[in-house]
C-alpha positions as CSV (number, residue, x, y, z in Angstrom):
1,X,-86.2,20.9,-55.4
2,X,-84.7,18.3,-57.7
3,X,-85.6,14.9,-59.1
4,X,-83.6,11.8,-58.6
5,X,-80.5,13.4,-60.0
6,X,-78.1,15.2,-57.7
7,X,-76.9,18.7,-59.0
8,X,-74.8,21.6,-58.1
9,X,-76.1,25.1,-58.7
10,X,-74.4,28.5,-58.8
11,X,-77.3,31.0,-58.1
12,X,-76.5,34.6,-59.0
13,X,-77.8,37.1,-56.4
14,X,-78.2,40.0,-58.8
15,X,-81.9,40.3,-57.8
16,X,-80.8,41.6,-54.4
17,X,-80.9,45.4,-53.8
18,X,-77.9,47.5,-52.8
19,X,-76.2,46.7,-49.5
20,X,-75.4,43.7,-47.5
21,X,-77.7,40.8,-46.7
22,X,-77.7,37.8,-44.4
23,X,-78.6,34.6,-46.3
24,X,-80.0,31.9,-44.0
25,X,-79.6,28.7,-46.1
26,X,-81.5,25.5,-45.5
27,X,-79.9,22.8,-47.7
28,X,-79.4,19.1,-48.0
29,X,-77.1,17.8,-45.3
30,X,-73.9,15.9,-46.1
31,X,-75.7,12.5,-45.9
32,X,-79.0,13.6,-47.5
33,X,-78.5,11.0,-50.2
34,X,-79.0,8.3,-47.6
35,X,-81.0,10.1,-44.8
36,X,-83.8,12.1,-46.4
37,X,-84.3,14.2,-43.3
38,X,-80.7,15.5,-43.2
39,X,-80.5,19.2,-43.4
40,X,-77.7,21.8,-43.0
41,X,-78.6,25.3,-41.8
42,X,-76.0,28.0,-42.4
43,X,-75.8,31.7,-42.5
44,X,-73.7,33.8,-44.9
45,X,-73.2,37.5,-45.6
46,X,-73.9,38.2,-49.3
47,X,-74.6,41.1,-51.7
48,X,-76.0,41.5,-55.2
49,X,-72.6,40.8,-56.8
50,X,-72.3,37.4,-55.2
51,X,-73.5,33.9,-56.1
52,X,-74.6,31.1,-53.8
53,X,-73.2,27.6,-54.5
54,X,-75.9,25.0,-53.5
55,X,-75.6,21.2,-53.7
56,X,-78.9,19.3,-54.1
57,X,-78.9,15.6,-53.2
58,X,-81.0,13.2,-55.2
59,X,-84.6,14.1,-54.4
60,X,-83.4,17.0,-52.3
61,X,-83.8,20.8,-52.2
62,X,-82.9,24.1,-50.6
63,X,-84.5,27.3,-49.4
64,X,-82.9,30.6,-48.6
65,X,-84.2,33.5,-46.5
66,X,-82.5,36.9,-47.2
67,X,-82.5,39.6,-44.5
68,X,-81.1,43.1,-45.1
69,X,-78.3,43.9,-42.7
């Protein structure tokens, strides 16, 4: 979660174990700066060497669920 300032994060996934994971990402939708309930839900295949790019709208946030594949 963030305060009133938007921000872009690059989150390293080095904490993941070996192998491939599915990341289910719940993040601010494209109009979240105007519509507080706007959410984008995406899935992405990741591994420990990757990083997730996350945009947080003003007052927004994100959550990620990792599932081993």
